VOSEDREN-961860 format. One record per atom (N, C-alpha, C): x, y, z; atom name; residue in three letters; residue number from 1. Coordinates in Angstrom, 2 decimals, always signed. Layout:
N
+---------+---------+---------+------+------+-----+
!       u !       v !       w ! atom ! type ! seq !
+---------+---------+---------+------+------+-----+
!       X !       Y !       Z !   CA !  ALA ! NUM !
...
+---------+---------+---------+------+------+-----+
REM end
This chain:
64
+---------+---------+---------+------+------+-----+
!       u !       v !       w ! atom ! type ! seq !
+---------+---------+---------+------+------+-----+
!   +0.84 !   -1.17 !   +0.00 !    N !  MET !   1 !
!   +0.00 !   +0.00 !   +0.00 !   CA !  MET !   1 !
!   +0.89 !   +1.24 !   +0.00 !    C !  MET !   1 !
!   +0.61 !   +2.16 !   -0.88 !    N !  ALA !   2 !
!   +1.37 !   +3.40 !   -0.95 !   CA !  ALA !   2 !
!   +0.77 !   +4.41 !   +0.02 !    C !  ALA !   2 !
!   +1.56 !   +4.82 !   +0.99 !    N !  CYS !   3 !
!   +1.09 !   +5.79 !   +1.97 !   CA !  CYS !   3 !
!   +2.10 !   +6.92 !   +2.09 !    C !  CYS !   3 !
!   +1.62 !   +8.02 !   +2.55 !    N !  VAL !   4 !
!   +2.50 !   +9.15 !   +2.82 !   CA !  VAL !   4 !
!   +2.24 !   +9.63 !   +4.24 !    C !  VAL !   4 !
!   +3.25 !  +10.21 !   +4.85 !    N !  VAL !   5 !
!   +3.09 !  +10.74 !   +6.20 !   CA !  VAL !   5 !
!   +2.41 !  +12.09 !   +6.10 !    C !  VAL !   5 !
!   +1.29 !  +12.24 !   +6.76 !    N !  ALA !   6 !
!   +0.56 !  +13.51 !   +6.75 !   CA !  ALA !   6 !
!   +1.09 !  +14.42 !   +7.85 !    C !  ALA !   6 !
!   +1.04 !  +13.95 !   +9.08 !    N !  GLU !   7 !
!   +1.56 !  +14.72 !  +10.20 !   CA !  GLU !   7 !
!   +1.62 !  +13.82 !  +11.42 !    C !  GLU !   7 !
!   +2.63 !  +13.99 !  +12.20 !    N !  LYS !   8 !
!   +2.80 !  +13.28 !  +13.47 !   CA !  LYS !   8 !
!   +2.46 !  +11.79 !  +13.39 !    C !  LYS !   8 !
!   +2.99 !  +11.10 !  +12.39 !    N !  GLY !   9 !
!   +2.81 !   +9.66 !  +12.31 !   CA !  GLY !   9 !
!   +1.48 !   +9.21 !  +11.74 !    C !  GLY !   9 !
!   +0.65 !  +10.12 !  +11.30 !    N !  VAL !  10 !
!   -0.63 !   +9.76 !  +10.69 !   CA !  VAL !  10 !
!   -0.38 !   +9.50 !   +9.21 !    C !  VAL !  10 !
!   -0.80 !   +8.34 !   +8.74 !    N !  PHE !  11 !
!   -0.56 !   +7.98 !   +7.35 !   CA !  PHE !  11 !
!   -1.84 !   +8.12 !   +6.54 !    C !  PHE !  11 !
!   -1.71 !   +8.69 !   +5.35 !    N !  THR !  12 !
!   -2.84 !   +8.78 !   +4.44 !   CA !  THR !  12 !
!   -2.45 !   +8.12 !   +3.13 !    C !  THR !  12 !
!   -3.42 !   +7.63 !   +2.40 !    N !  MET !  13 !
!   -3.15 !   +6.97 !   +1.14 !   CA !  MET !  13 !
!   -2.71 !   +7.98 !   +0.08 !    C !  MET !  13 !
!   -1.70 !   +7.63 !   -0.67 !    N !  ASN !  14 !
!   -1.24 !   +8.43 !   -1.80 !   CA !  ASN !  14 !
!   -2.43 !   +8.67 !   -2.72 !    C !  ASN !  14 !
!   -2.67 !   +9.90 !   -3.20 !    N !  PRO !  15 !
!   -3.84 !  +10.16 !   -4.05 !   CA !  PRO !  15 !
!   -3.84 !   +9.32 !   -5.34 !    C !  PRO !  15 !
!   -2.66 !   +9.03 !   -5.88 !    N !  TYR !  16 !
!   -2.61 !   +8.21 !   -7.09 !   CA !  TYR !  16 !
!   -2.98 !   +6.76 !   -6.79 !    C !  TYR !  16 !
!   -2.59 !   +6.28 !   -5.61 !    N !  GLU !  17 !
!   -2.97 !   +4.93 !   -5.19 !   CA !  GLU !  17 !
!   -4.48 !   +4.86 !   -5.02 !    C !  GLU !  17 !
!   -5.08 !   +5.90 !   -4.48 !    N !  LYS !  18 !
!   -6.53 !   +5.94 !   -4.30 !   CA !  LYS !  18 !
!   -7.24 !   +5.87 !   -5.65 !    C !  LYS !  18 !
!   -6.77 !   +6.67 !   -6.62 !    N !  MET !  19 !
!   -7.38 !   +6.65 !   -7.96 !   CA !  MET !  19 !
!   -7.21 !   +5.28 !   -8.60 !    C !  MET !  19 !
!   -6.02 !   +4.68 !   -8.44 !    N !  TYR !  20 !
!   -5.74 !   +3.36 !   -9.01 !   CA !  TYR !  20 !
!   -6.71 !   +2.33 !   -8.44 !    C !  TYR !  20 !
!   -6.90 !   +2.35 !   -7.13 !    N !  ARG !  21 !
!   -7.81 !   +1.39 !   -6.50 !   CA !  ARG !  21 !
!   -9.25 !   +1.60 !   -6.96 !    C !  ARG !  21 !
!   -9.65 !   +2.86 !   -7.14 !    N !  GLN !  22 !
!  -11.01 !   +3.12 !   -7.61 !   CA !  GLN !  22 !
!  -11.19 !   +2.59 !   -9.03 !    C !  GLN !  22 !
!  -10.19 !   +2.78 !   -9.88 !    N !  LEU !  23 !
!  -10.26 !   +2.25 !  -11.24 !   CA !  LEU !  23 !
!  -10.37 !   +0.73 !  -11.22 !    C !  LEU !  23 !
!   -9.57 !   +0.07 !  -10.39 !    N !  LEU !  24 !
!   -9.64 !   -1.38 !  -10.30 !   CA !  LEU !  24 !
!  -11.02 !   -1.84 !   -9.82 !    C !  LEU !  24 !
!  -11.57 !   -1.15 !   -8.82 !    N !  GLU !  25 !
!  -12.89 !   -1.50 !   -8.30 !   CA !  GLU !  25 !
!  -13.97 !   -1.36 !   -9.37 !    C !  GLU !  25 !
!  -13.77 !   -0.44 !  -10.31 !    N !  ASN !  26 !
!  -14.74 !   -0.22 !  -11.39 !   CA !  ASN !  26 !
!  -14.47 !   -1.08 !  -12.61 !    C !  ASN !  26 !
!  -13.55 !   -2.05 !  -12.47 !    N !  GLY !  27 !
!  -13.32 !   -3.00 !  -13.56 !   CA !  GLY !  27 !
!  -12.20 !   -2.64 !  -14.52 !    C !  GLY !  27 !
!  -11.46 !   -1.59 !  -14.26 !    N !  ALA !  28 !
!  -10.35 !   -1.22 !  -15.15 !   CA !  ALA !  28 !
!   -9.23 !   -2.25 !  -15.03 !    C !  ALA !  28 !
!   -8.58 !   -2.53 !  -16.14 !    N !  ILE !  29 !
!   -7.46 !   -3.46 !  -16.14 !   CA !  ILE !  29 !
!   -6.19 !   -2.64 !  -16.19 !    C !  ILE !  29 !
!   -5.30 !   -2.87 !  -15.24 !    N !  ALA !  30 !
!   -4.06 !   -2.09 !  -15.21 !   CA !  ALA !  30 !
!   -2.86 !   -3.03 !  -15.22 !    C !  ALA !  30 !
!   -2.22 !   -3.20 !  -14.08 !    N !  TRP !  31 !
!   -1.02 !   -4.03 !  -14.00 !   CA !  TRP !  31 !
!   -1.35 !   -5.50 !  -13.82 !    C !  TRP !  31 !
!   -2.60 !   -5.82 !  -13.71 !    N !  ALA !  32 !
!   -2.97 !   -7.21 !  -13.50 !   CA !  ALA !  32 !
!   -3.55 !   -7.81 !  -14.78 !    C !  ALA !  32 !
!   -3.43 !   -9.09 !  -14.91 !    N !  GLY !  33 !
!   -4.06 !   -9.81 !  -16.02 !   CA !  GLY !  33 !
!   -3.65 !   -9.32 !  -17.39 !    C !  GLY !  33 !
!   -4.65 !   -9.09 !  -18.23 !    N !  GLU !  34 !
!   -4.42 !   -8.74 !  -19.63 !   CA !  GLU !  34 !
!   -3.72 !   -7.39 !  -19.81 !    C !  GLU !  34 !
!   -3.84 !   -6.51 !  -18.85 !    N !  GLY !  35 !
!   -3.24 !   -5.19 !  -18.97 !   CA !  GLY !  35 !
!   -1.76 !   -5.14 !  -18.66 !    C !  GLY !  35 !
!   -1.18 !   -6.24 !  -18.17 !    N !  TYR !  36 !
!   +0.21 !   -6.22 !  -17.74 !   CA !  TYR !  36 !
!   +1.17 !   -5.87 !  -18.87 !    C !  TYR !  36 !
!   +1.07 !   -6.55 !  -20.00 !    N !  LEU !  37 !
!   +2.01 !   -6.31 !  -21.10 !   CA !  LEU !  37 !
!   +1.91 !   -4.87 !  -21.61 !    C !  LEU !  37 !
!   +0.70 !   -4.35 !  -21.74 !    N !  ARG !  38 !
!   +0.53 !   -2.97 !  -22.18 !   CA !  ARG !  38 !
!   +1.19 !   -2.01 !  -21.19 !    C !  ARG !  38 !
!   +0.94 !   -2.21 !  -19.92 !    N !  ALA !  39 !
!   +1.49 !   -1.33 !  -18.90 !   CA !  ALA !  39 !
!   +3.01 !   -1.44 !  -18.83 !    C !  ALA !  39 !
!   +3.53 !   -2.65 !  -18.97 !    N !  LYS !  40 !
!   +4.98 !   -2.85 !  -18.93 !   CA !  LYS !  40 !
!   +5.66 !   -2.16 !  -20.11 !    C !  LYS !  40 !
!   +5.07 !   -2.27 !  -21.30 !    N !  LYS !  41 !
!   +5.64 !   -1.61 !  -22.48 !   CA !  LYS !  41 !
!   +5.63 !   -0.09 !  -22.30 !    C !  LYS !  41 !
!   +4.54 !   +0.44 !  -21.76 !    N !  GLN !  42 !
!   +4.47 !   +1.88 !  -21.52 !   CA !  GLN !  42 !
!   +5.51 !   +2.31 !  -20.50 !    C !  GLN !  42 !
!   +5.68 !   +1.52 !  -19.45 !    N !  GLN !  43 !
!   +6.68 !   +1.84 !  -18.44 !   CA !  GLN !  43 !
!   +8.08 !   +1.87 !  -19.06 !    C !  GLN !  43 !
!   +8.37 !   +0.91 !  -19.93 !    N !  GLU !  44 !
!   +9.68 !   +0.87 !  -20.58 !   CA !  GLU !  44 !
!   +9.89 !   +2.09 !  -21.48 !    C !  GLU !  44 !
!   +8.83 !   +2.55 !  -22.17 !    N !  ARG !  45 !
!   +8.94 !   +3.76 !  -22.99 !   CA !  ARG !  45 !
!   +9.24 !   +4.98 !  -22.12 !    C !  ARG !  45 !
!   +8.54 !   +5.08 !  -21.00 !    N !  VAL !  46 !
!   +8.75 !   +6.21 !  -20.09 !   CA !  VAL !  46 !
!  +10.17 !   +6.20 !  -19.53 !    C !  VAL !  46 !
!  +10.62 !   +5.03 !  -19.07 !    N !  PHE !  47 !
!  +11.98 !   +4.94 !  -18.52 !   CA !  PHE !  47 !
!  +13.03 !   +5.25 !  -19.58 !    C !  PHE !  47 !
!  +12.79 !   +4.81 !  -20.80 !    N !  SER !  48 !
!  +13.73 !   +5.09 !  -21.88 !   CA !  SER !  48 !
!  +13.80 !   +6.59 !  -22.14 !    C !  SER !  48 !
!  +12.65 !   +7.26 !  -22.17 !    N !  TRP !  49 !
!  +12.63 !   +8.71 !  -22.39 !   CA !  TRP !  49 !
!  +13.34 !   +9.43 !  -21.24 !    C !  TRP !  49 !
!  +13.06 !   +9.02 !  -20.01 !    N !  LEU !  50 !
!  +13.71 !   +9.64 !  -18.85 !   CA !  LEU !  50 !
!  +15.23 !   +9.47 !  -18.93 !    C !  LEU !  50 !
!  +15.67 !   +8.30 !  -19.37 !    N !  ASP !  51 !
!  +17.10 !   +8.05 !  -19.51 !   CA !  ASP !  51 !
!  +17.70 !   +8.93 !  -20.60 !    C !  ASP !  51 !
!  +17.03 !   +9.05 !  -21.74 !    N !  LEU !  52 !
!  +17.53 !   +9.89 !  -22.83 !   CA !  LEU !  52 !
!  +17.62 !  +11.36 !  -22.43 !    C !  LEU !  52 !
!  +16.70 !  +11.79 !  -21.58 !    N !  GLN !  53 !
!  +16.70 !  +13.18 !  -21.12 !   CA !  GLN !  53 !
!  +17.64 !  +13.40 !  -19.93 !    C !  GLN !  53 !
!  +18.33 !  +12.34 !  -19.54 !    N !  GLN !  54 !
!  +19.30 !  +12.36 !  -18.44 !   CA !  GLN !  54 !
!  +18.67 !  +12.73 !  -17.10 !    C !  GLN !  54 !
!  +17.46 !  +12.23 !  -16.86 !    N !  TYR !  55 !
!  +16.82 !  +12.45 !  -15.57 !   CA !  TYR !  55 !
!  +17.32 !  +11.48 !  -14.51 !    C !  TYR !  55 !
!  +17.87 !  +10.35 !  -14.94 !    N !  PHE !  56 !
!  +18.38 !   +9.36 !  -14.00 !   CA !  PHE !  56 !
!  +19.81 !   +9.72 !  -13.61 !    C !  PHE !  56 !
!  +20.18 !   +9.46 !  -12.37 !    N !  PRO !  57 !
!  +21.56 !   +9.73 !  -11.96 !   CA !  PRO !  57 !
!  +22.53 !   +8.75 !  -12.63 !    C !  PRO !  57 !
!  +23.77 !   +9.16 !  -12.73 !    N !  GLN !  58 !
!  +24.79 !   +8.29 !  -13.30 !   CA !  GLN !  58 !
!  +24.99 !   +7.08 !  -12.38 !    C !  GLN !  58 !
!  +25.38 !   +5.94 !  -12.94 !    N !  PRO !  59 !
!  +25.65 !   +4.76 !  -12.11 !   CA !  PRO !  59 !
!  +26.67 !   +5.09 !  -11.01 !    C !  PRO !  59 !
!  +26.38 !   +4.66 !   -9.81 !    N !  GLY !  60 !
!  +27.27 !   +4.90 !   -8.68 !   CA !  GLY !  60 !
!  +27.04 !   +6.22 !   -7.97 !    C !  GLY !  60 !
!  +26.17 !   +7.06 !   -8.51 !    N !  ALA !  61 !
!  +25.90 !   +8.36 !   -7.88 !   CA !  ALA !  61 !
!  +25.08 !   +8.16 !   -6.61 !    C !  ALA !  61 !
!  +25.36 !   +8.93 !   -5.56 !    N !  PRO !  62 !
!  +24.54 !   +8.82 !   -4.34 !   CA !  PRO !  62 !
!  +23.14 !   +9.36 !   -4.61 !    C !  PRO !  62 !
!  +22.15 !   +8.64 !   -4.13 !    N !  VAL !  63 !
!  +20.76 !   +9.02 !   -4.34 !   CA !  VAL !  63 !
!  +20.04 !   +8.96 !   -3.00 !    C !  VAL !  63 !
!  +19.20 !   +9.93 !   -2.75 !    N !  LEU !  64 !
!  +18.41 !   +9.91 !   -1.52 !   CA !  LEU !  64 !
!  +17.13 !   +9.17 !   -1.74 !    C !  LEU !  64 !
+---------+---------+---------+------+------+-----+
REM end
């Protein structure tokens, strides 16, 4: 479950996680079942673009 700290140890659901769960509840296919290959290909395209634009740190770079 994706959560974020709101204040003083109170956790709330990430808004994107909430939307994702609502879509799944309404029958949308995402990372499960038939939608996996489509989603994986899209993820690879996004990561490739991010790499080409040099958004990723160089190998061995410290990352927080």
